[in-house]
Biopython code that builds the backbone (N, CA, C, O; Angstrom):
import numpy as np
from Bio.PDB.StructureBuilder import StructureBuilder

atoms = [
    (1, "MET", "N", (111.858, 130.333, 74.692)),
    (1, "MET", "CA", (110.753, 130.308, 73.777)),
    (1, "MET", "C", (111.085, 131.242, 72.613)),
    (1, "MET", "O", (111.659, 132.311, 72.818)),
    (2, "VAL", "N", (110.728, 130.845, 71.411)),
    (2, "VAL", "CA", (110.948, 131.652, 70.219)),
    (2, "VAL", "C", (109.594, 132.060, 69.637)),
    (2, "VAL", "O", (108.722, 131.219, 69.420)),
    (3, "VAL", "N", (109.431, 133.357, 69.390)),
    (3, "VAL", "CA", (108.232, 133.867, 68.738)),
    (3, "VAL", "C", (108.603, 134.109, 67.284)),
    (3, "VAL", "O", (109.560, 134.829, 67.001)),
    (4, "VAL", "N", (107.856, 133.514, 66.359)),
    (4, "VAL", "CA", (108.127, 133.643, 64.933)),
    (4, "VAL", "C", (107.283, 134.789, 64.380)),
    (4, "VAL", "O", (106.075, 134.850, 64.610)),
    (5, "LEU", "N", (107.941, 135.706, 63.640)),
    (5, "LEU", "CA", (107.289, 136.909, 63.129)),
    (5, "LEU", "C", (107.526, 137.056, 61.637)),
    (5, "LEU", "O", (108.557, 136.629, 61.116)),
    (6, "ASN", "N", (106.567, 137.660, 60.955)),
    (6, "ASN", "CA", (106.742, 138.067, 59.564)),
    (6, "ASN", "C", (107.005, 139.563, 59.598)),
    (6, "ASN", "O", (106.088, 140.354, 59.822)),
    (7, "VAL", "N", (108.260, 139.955, 59.375)),
    (7, "VAL", "CA", (108.674, 141.347, 59.490)),
    (7, "VAL", "C", (108.737, 141.965, 58.101)),
    (7, "VAL", "O", (109.412, 141.445, 57.212)),
    (8, "VAL", "N", (108.025, 143.084, 57.916)),
    (8, "VAL", "CA", (107.978, 143.780, 56.638)),
    (8, "VAL", "C", (109.071, 144.844, 56.637)),
    (8, "VAL", "O", (109.227, 145.589, 57.604)),
    (9, "HIS", "N", (109.834, 144.908, 55.529)),
    (9, "HIS", "CA", (110.867, 145.927, 55.376)),
    (9, "HIS", "C", (110.871, 146.416, 53.937)),
    (9, "HIS", "O", (110.074, 145.954, 53.121)),
    (10, "GLU", "N", (111.755, 147.340, 53.624)),
    (10, "GLU", "CA", (111.720, 147.990, 52.308)),
    (10, "GLU", "C", (111.971, 147.034, 51.155)),
    (10, "GLU", "O", (111.607, 147.352, 50.023)),
    (11, "HIS", "N", (112.574, 145.885, 51.388)),
    (11, "HIS", "CA", (112.842, 144.910, 50.330)),
    (11, "HIS", "C", (111.787, 143.813, 50.263)),
    (11, "HIS", "O", (111.929, 142.879, 49.474)),
    (12, "GLY", "N", (110.746, 143.901, 51.061)),
    (12, "GLY", "CA", (109.696, 142.875, 51.086)),
    (12, "GLY", "C", (109.392, 142.468, 52.514)),
    (12, "GLY", "O", (109.026, 143.301, 53.343)),
    (13, "SER", "N", (109.544, 141.185, 52.795)),
    (13, "SER", "CA", (109.319, 140.705, 54.153)),
    (13, "SER", "C", (110.255, 139.540, 54.430)),
    (13, "SER", "O", (110.816, 138.933, 53.518)),
    (14, "ARG", "N", (110.402, 139.251, 55.701)),
    (14, "ARG", "CA", (111.285, 138.167, 56.112)),
    (14, "ARG", "C", (110.718, 137.516, 57.372)),
    (14, "ARG", "O", (110.227, 138.203, 58.268)),
    (15, "ILE", "N", (110.787, 136.211, 57.433)),
    (15, "ILE", "CA", (110.385, 135.483, 58.636)),
    (15, "ILE", "C", (111.556, 135.544, 59.609)),
    (15, "ILE", "O", (112.689, 135.216, 59.255)),
    (16, "MET", "N", (111.271, 135.967, 60.839)),
    (16, "MET", "CA", (112.305, 136.078, 61.866)),
    (16, "MET", "C", (111.799, 135.446, 63.147)),
    (16, "MET", "O", (110.592, 135.346, 63.366)),
    (17, "GLY", "N", (112.711, 135.028, 63.980)),
    (17, "GLY", "CA", (112.370, 134.530, 65.305)),
    (17, "GLY", "C", (113.037, 135.393, 66.351)),
    (17, "GLY", "O", (114.199, 135.772, 66.206)),
    (18, "ILE", "N", (112.301, 135.705, 67.411)),
    (18, "ILE", "CA", (112.896, 136.437, 68.524)),
    (18, "ILE", "C", (112.752, 135.572, 69.776)),
    (18, "ILE", "O", (111.728, 134.924, 69.992)),
    (19, "VAL", "N", (113.787, 135.582, 70.576)),
    (19, "VAL", "CA", (113.795, 134.796, 71.806)),
    (19, "VAL", "C", (113.188, 135.644, 72.918)),
    (19, "VAL", "O", (113.592, 136.788, 73.130)),
    (20, "VAL", "N", (112.214, 135.074, 73.625)),
    (20, "VAL", "CA", (111.566, 135.766, 74.737)),
    (20, "VAL", "C", (111.603, 134.873, 75.973)),
    (20, "VAL", "O", (111.736, 133.653, 75.872)),
    (21, "ASP", "N", (111.485, 135.494, 77.129)),
    (21, "ASP", "CA", (111.454, 134.725, 78.372)),
    (21, "ASP", "C", (110.160, 133.934, 78.493)),
    (21, "ASP", "O", (110.168, 132.774, 78.906)),
    (22, "ALA", "N", (109.036, 134.573, 78.125)),
    (22, "ALA", "CA", (107.736, 133.922, 78.253)),
    (22, "ALA", "C", (106.696, 134.701, 77.464)),
    (22, "ALA", "O", (106.898, 135.873, 77.145)),
    (23, "VAL", "N", (105.598, 134.056, 77.153)),
    (23, "VAL", "CA", (104.432, 134.696, 76.541)),
    (23, "VAL", "C", (103.284, 134.476, 77.510)),
    (23, "VAL", "O", (102.922, 133.337, 77.806)),
    (24, "SER", "N", (102.713, 135.569, 78.005)),
    (24, "SER", "CA", (101.649, 135.418, 78.997)),
    (24, "SER", "C", (100.275, 135.362, 78.345)),
    (24, "SER", "O", (99.434, 134.561, 78.753)),
    (25, "ASP", "N", (100.031, 136.197, 77.340)),
    (25, "ASP", "CA", (98.737, 136.238, 76.675)),
    (25, "ASP", "C", (98.926, 136.644, 75.227)),
    (25, "ASP", "O", (99.914, 137.292, 74.880)),
    (26, "VAL", "N", (97.980, 136.264, 74.383)),
    (26, "VAL", "CA", (97.965, 136.680, 72.989)),
    (26, "VAL", "C", (96.604, 137.292, 72.720)),
    (26, "VAL", "O", (95.578, 136.680, 73.017)),
    (27, "TYR", "N", (96.582, 138.501, 72.157)),
    (27, "TYR", "CA", (95.340, 139.209, 71.891)),
    (27, "TYR", "C", (95.235, 139.561, 70.412)),
    (27, "TYR", "O", (96.240, 139.846, 69.761)),
    (28, "ASN", "N", (94.033, 139.539, 69.896)),
    (28, "ASN", "CA", (93.730, 140.088, 68.573)),
    (28, "ASN", "C", (93.095, 141.451, 68.814)),
    (28, "ASN", "O", (92.003, 141.545, 69.374)),
    (29, "ILE", "N", (93.775, 142.492, 68.396)),
    (29, "ILE", "CA", (93.286, 143.852, 68.638)),
    (29, "ILE", "C", (93.108, 144.548, 67.296)),
    (29, "ILE", "O", (94.060, 144.687, 66.528)),
    (30, "ALA", "N", (91.898, 144.980, 67.023)),
    (30, "ALA", "CA", (91.602, 145.691, 65.777)),
    (30, "ALA", "C", (92.178, 147.098, 65.838)),
    (30, "ALA", "O", (92.318, 147.675, 66.917)),
    (31, "ASP", "N", (92.508, 147.642, 64.680)),
    (31, "ASP", "CA", (93.032, 149.013, 64.620)),
    (31, "ASP", "C", (92.071, 150.010, 65.254)),
    (31, "ASP", "O", (92.502, 151.008, 65.831)),
    (32, "THR", "N", (90.768, 149.744, 65.147)),
    (32, "THR", "CA", (89.768, 150.651, 65.709)),
    (32, "THR", "C", (89.778, 150.651, 67.244)),
    (32, "THR", "O", (89.274, 151.587, 67.865)),
    (33, "GLU", "N", (90.346, 149.611, 67.856)),
    (33, "GLU", "CA", (90.421, 149.519, 69.318)),
    (33, "GLU", "C", (91.678, 150.190, 69.875)),
    (33, "GLU", "O", (91.813, 150.348, 71.088)),
    (34, "MET", "N", (92.600, 150.587, 68.986)),
    (34, "MET", "CA", (93.853, 151.190, 69.424)),
    (34, "MET", "C", (93.729, 152.688, 69.580)),
    (34, "MET", "O", (93.045, 153.364, 68.811)),
    (35, "LYS", "N", (94.410, 153.188, 70.595)),
    (35, "LYS", "CA", (94.536, 154.631, 70.801)),
    (35, "LYS", "C", (95.966, 155.011, 70.440)),
    (35, "LYS", "O", (96.877, 154.201, 70.604)),
    (36, "PRO", "N", (96.176, 156.232, 69.951)),
    (36, "PRO", "CA", (97.546, 156.642, 69.635)),
    (36, "PRO", "C", (98.402, 156.685, 70.899)),
    (36, "PRO", "O", (97.890, 156.940, 71.989)),
    (37, "PRO", "N", (99.704, 156.436, 70.753)),
    (37, "PRO", "CA", (100.566, 156.470, 71.947)),
    (37, "PRO", "C", (100.758, 157.897, 72.434)),
    (37, "PRO", "O", (100.726, 158.834, 71.638)),
    (38, "PRO", "N", (100.959, 158.069, 73.739)),
    (38, "PRO", "CA", (101.262, 159.408, 74.254)),
    (38, "PRO", "C", (102.674, 159.815, 73.823)),
    (38, "PRO", "O", (103.407, 159.009, 73.249)),
    (39, "ASP", "N", (103.047, 161.046, 74.097)),
    (39, "ASP", "CA", (104.370, 161.540, 73.718)),
    (39, "ASP", "C", (105.491, 160.743, 74.382)),
    (39, "ASP", "O", (106.553, 160.554, 73.790)),
    (40, "CYS", "N", (105.260, 160.277, 75.603)),
    (40, "CYS", "CA", (106.263, 159.440, 76.273)),
    (40, "CYS", "C", (105.553, 158.424, 77.160)),
    (40, "CYS", "O", (104.485, 158.686, 77.713)),
    (41, "ILE", "N", (106.177, 157.266, 77.274)),
    (41, "ILE", "CA", (105.641, 156.202, 78.132)),
    (41, "ILE", "C", (106.770, 155.767, 79.054)),
    (41, "ILE", "O", (107.381, 154.722, 78.833)),
    (42, "GLY", "N", (107.049, 156.549, 80.075)),
    (42, "GLY", "CA", (108.131, 156.233, 80.997)),
    (42, "GLY", "C", (109.451, 156.101, 80.261)),
    (42, "GLY", "O", (109.873, 157.025, 79.565)),
    (43, "ALA", "N", (110.107, 154.949, 80.412)),
    (43, "ALA", "CA", (111.422, 154.716, 79.804)),
    (43, "ALA", "C", (111.320, 154.141, 78.398)),
    (43, "ALA", "O", (112.345, 153.873, 77.772)),
    (44, "ILE", "N", (110.103, 153.943, 77.886)),
    (44, "ILE", "CA", (109.908, 153.320, 76.579)),
    (44, "ILE", "C", (109.889, 154.388, 75.496)),
    (44, "ILE", "O", (109.160, 155.374, 75.609)),
    (45, "SER", "N", (110.678, 154.202, 74.458)),
    (45, "SER", "CA", (110.682, 155.129, 73.330)),
    (45, "SER", "C", (109.410, 154.915, 72.514)),
    (45, "SER", "O", (109.116, 153.791, 72.109)),
    (46, "THR", "N", (108.659, 155.977, 72.273)),
    (46, "THR", "CA", (107.413, 155.846, 71.510)),
    (46, "THR", "C", (107.670, 155.688, 70.024)),
    (46, "THR", "O", (106.727, 155.498, 69.256)),
    (47, "GLU", "N", (108.920, 155.761, 69.603)),
    (47, "GLU", "CA", (109.271, 155.535, 68.201)),
    (47, "GLU", "C", (108.825, 154.141, 67.748)),
    (47, "GLU", "O", (108.485, 153.944, 66.582)),
    (48, "PHE", "N", (108.827, 153.181, 68.670)),
    (48, "PHE", "CA", (108.496, 151.804, 68.348)),
    (48, "PHE", "C", (107.115, 151.385, 68.850)),
    (48, "PHE", "O", (106.768, 150.205, 68.793)),
    (49, "VAL", "N", (106.329, 152.342, 69.339)),
    (49, "VAL", "CA", (104.992, 152.033, 69.866)),
    (49, "VAL", "C", (103.951, 152.373, 68.813)),
    (49, "VAL", "O", (103.865, 153.511, 68.349)),
    (50, "LYS", "N", (103.161, 151.373, 68.441)),
    (50, "LYS", "CA", (102.109, 151.568, 67.441)),
    (50, "LYS", "C", (100.859, 152.183, 68.070)),
    (50, "LYS", "O", (100.177, 152.995, 67.444)),
    (51, "GLY", "N", (100.566, 151.793, 69.304)),
    (51, "GLY", "CA", (99.400, 152.325, 69.978)),
    (51, "GLY", "C", (99.184, 151.677, 71.331)),
    (51, "GLY", "O", (99.993, 150.868, 71.787)),
    (52, "LEU", "N", (98.084, 152.043, 71.962)),
    (52, "LEU", "CA", (97.689, 151.488, 73.253)),
    (52, "LEU", "C", (96.290, 150.920, 73.130)),
    (52, "LEU", "O", (95.481, 151.407, 72.339)),
    (53, "ALA", "N", (96.006, 149.899, 73.906)),
    (53, "ALA", "CA", (94.662, 149.318, 73.932)),
    (53, "ALA", "C", (94.370, 148.841, 75.351)),
    (53, "ALA", "O", (95.286, 148.561, 76.125)),
    (54, "THR", "N", (93.103, 148.756, 75.676)),
    (54, "THR", "CA", (92.688, 148.229, 76.971)),
    (54, "THR", "C", (92.001, 146.886, 76.744)),
    (54, "THR", "O", (91.050, 146.783, 75.970)),
    (55, "VAL", "N", (92.497, 145.863, 77.430)),
    (55, "VAL", "CA", (91.931, 144.518, 77.318)),
    (55, "VAL", "C", (91.712, 143.994, 78.732)),
    (55, "VAL", "O", (92.651, 143.906, 79.522)),
    (56, "SER", "N", (90.483, 143.650, 79.040)),
    (56, "SER", "CA", (90.130, 143.130, 80.370)),
    (56, "SER", "C", (90.655, 144.022, 81.495)),
    (56, "SER", "O", (91.145, 143.527, 82.510)),
    (57, "GLY", "N", (90.549, 145.339, 81.308)),
    (57, "GLY", "CA", (90.967, 146.283, 82.333)),
    (57, "GLY", "C", (92.465, 146.525, 82.389)),
    (57, "GLY", "O", (92.930, 147.283, 83.239)),
    (58, "LYS", "N", (93.239, 145.892, 81.495)),
    (58, "LYS", "CA", (94.697, 146.076, 81.473)),
    (58, "LYS", "C", (95.090, 146.933, 80.284)),
    (58, "LYS", "O", (94.558, 146.768, 79.186)),
    (59, "MET", "N", (96.030, 147.853, 80.508)),
    (59, "MET", "CA", (96.561, 148.677, 79.421)),
    (59, "MET", "C", (97.631, 147.867, 78.707)),
    (59, "MET", "O", (98.579, 147.389, 79.329)),
    (60, "ILE", "N", (97.473, 147.716, 77.399)),
    (60, "ILE", "CA", (98.405, 146.957, 76.575)),
    (60, "ILE", "C", (99.147, 147.936, 75.673)),
    (60, "ILE", "O", (98.526, 148.755, 74.996)),
    (61, "ILE", "N", (100.493, 147.851, 75.664)),
    (61, "ILE", "CA", (101.310, 148.652, 74.756)),
    (61, "ILE", "C", (101.551, 147.803, 73.515)),
    (61, "ILE", "O", (102.081, 146.696, 73.611)),
    (62, "ILE", "N", (101.165, 148.316, 72.352)),
    (62, "ILE", "CA", (101.309, 147.585, 71.095)),
    (62, "ILE", "C", (102.574, 148.084, 70.404)),
    (62, "ILE", "O", (102.675, 149.251, 70.024)),
    (63, "VAL", "N", (103.528, 147.183, 70.252)),
    (63, "VAL", "CA", (104.826, 147.521, 69.676)),
    (63, "VAL", "C", (104.757, 147.387, 68.157)),
    (63, "VAL", "O", (104.189, 146.427, 67.637)),
    (64, "ASP", "N", (105.337, 148.353, 67.451)),
    (64, "ASP", "CA", (105.449, 148.285, 65.995)),
    (64, "ASP", "C", (106.672, 147.424, 65.681)),
    (64, "ASP", "O", (107.782, 147.937, 65.538)),
    (65, "ILE", "N", (106.461, 146.125, 65.578)),
    (65, "ILE", "CA", (107.561, 145.177, 65.444)),
    (65, "ILE", "C", (108.330, 145.382, 64.146)),
    (65, "ILE", "O", (109.540, 145.161, 64.109)),
    (66, "ASP", "N", (107.650, 145.799, 63.080)),
    (66, "ASP", "CA", (108.344, 146.079, 61.818)),
    (66, "ASP", "C", (109.337, 147.213, 62.005)),
    (66, "ASP", "O", (110.475, 147.117, 61.544)),
    (67, "GLN", "N", (108.928, 148.287, 62.673)),
    (67, "GLN", "CA", (109.801, 149.438, 62.942)),
    (67, "GLN", "C", (110.945, 149.034, 63.868)),
    (67, "GLN", "O", (112.094, 149.407, 63.634)),
    (68, "LEU", "N", (110.642, 148.287, 64.900)),
    (68, "LEU", "CA", (111.649, 147.887, 65.875)),
    (68, "LEU", "C", (112.719, 146.997, 65.252)),
    (68, "LEU", "O", (113.911, 147.212, 65.473)),
    (69, "LEU", "N", (112.304, 146.010, 64.483)),
    (69, "LEU", "CA", (113.264, 145.061, 63.919)),
    (69, "LEU", "C", (113.903, 145.549, 62.627)),
    (69, "LEU", "O", (114.747, 144.849, 62.067)),
    (70, "ASN", "N", (113.532, 146.716, 62.141)),
    (70, "ASN", "CA", (114.171, 147.307, 60.964)),
    (70, "ASN", "C", (115.009, 148.527, 61.329)),
    (70, "ASN", "O", (115.427, 149.278, 60.448)),
    (71, "SER", "N", (115.256, 148.726, 62.606)),
    (71, "SER", "CA", (115.978, 149.914, 63.033)),
    (71, "SER", "C", (117.454, 149.620, 63.262)),
    (71, "SER", "O", (117.855, 148.469, 63.436)),
    (72, "GLY", "N", (118.242, 150.670, 63.257)),
    (72, "GLY", "CA", (119.630, 150.625, 63.682)),
    (72, "GLY", "C", (120.494, 149.562, 63.048)),
    (72, "GLY", "O", (120.511, 149.396, 61.829)),
    (73, "GLU", "N", (121.205, 148.851, 63.884)),
    (73, "GLU", "CA", (122.186, 147.865, 63.441)),
    (73, "GLU", "C", (121.550, 146.753, 62.630)),
    (73, "GLU", "O", (122.142, 146.282, 61.659)),
    (74, "LEU", "N", (120.363, 146.327, 63.007)),
    (74, "LEU", "CA", (119.694, 145.253, 62.273)),
    (74, "LEU", "C", (119.458, 145.666, 60.832)),
    (74, "LEU", "O", (119.639, 144.861, 59.918)),
    (75, "CYS", "N", (119.056, 146.911, 60.618)),
    (75, "CYS", "CA", (118.821, 147.430, 59.272)),
    (75, "CYS", "C", (120.124, 147.399, 58.467)),
    (75, "CYS", "O", (120.109, 147.053, 57.286)),
    (76, "ALA", "N", (121.237, 147.752, 59.087)),
    (76, "ALA", "CA", (122.532, 147.734, 58.407)),
    (76, "ALA", "C", (122.915, 146.303, 58.041)),
    (76, "ALA", "O", (123.456, 146.068, 56.961)),
    (77, "ARG", "N", (122.644, 145.353, 58.916)),
    (77, "ARG", "CA", (122.954, 143.945, 58.629)),
    (77, "ARG", "C", (122.092, 143.423, 57.491)),
    (77, "ARG", "O", (122.560, 142.626, 56.678)),
    (78, "GLU", "N", (120.837, 143.861, 57.421)),
    (78, "GLU", "CA", (119.933, 143.446, 56.352)),
    (78, "GLU", "C", (120.500, 143.844, 54.994)),
    (78, "GLU", "O", (120.435, 143.068, 54.041)),
    (79, "SER", "N", (121.060, 145.061, 54.904)),
    (79, "SER", "CA", (121.556, 145.538, 53.611)),
    (79, "SER", "C", (122.752, 144.724, 53.134)),
    (79, "SER", "O", (123.040, 144.708, 51.938)),
    (80, "LEU", "N", (123.438, 144.065, 54.018)),
    (80, "LEU", "CA", (124.578, 143.233, 53.628)),
    (80, "LEU", "C", (124.137, 141.920, 52.992)),
    (80, "LEU", "O", (124.909, 141.302, 52.258)),
    (81, "THR", "N", (122.899, 141.483, 53.264)),
    (81, "THR", "CA", (122.444, 140.191, 52.762)),
    (81, "THR", "C", (121.790, 140.284, 51.392)),
    (81, "THR", "O", (121.436, 139.253, 50.820)),
    (82, "TYR", "N", (121.618, 141.486, 50.845)),
    (82, "TYR", "CA", (120.962, 141.637, 49.543)),
    (82, "TYR", "C", (121.957, 141.940, 48.460)),
    (82, "TYR", "O", (121.577, 142.098, 47.299)),
]
sb = StructureBuilder()
sb.init_structure("model")
sb.init_model(0)
sb.init_chain("A")
sb.init_seg("    ")
for serial, (resi, resn, name, xyz) in enumerate(atoms, 1):
    if name == "N":
        sb.init_residue(resn, " ", resi, " ")
    sb.init_atom(name, np.array(xyz, "f"), 0.0, 1.0, " ", f" {name:<3s}", serial, name[0])
structure = sb.get_structure()
């Protein structure tokens, strides 16, 4: 399955697709419903975590997809295409 995203970066934005094993649920979460991430979330780097939210009794980790897909090697590859 491919999830299509509009990723914002310093040169504007780009439509990207990421391959995932499955999508279980899709939620619309307002910024007011998000809590800031804790200093650490187990093995997950909070550098890419936008916040946490509770939906139907489940804790949801909200990933900052713009930050994640603009980091490291991907960012270096982006600069080669401009």
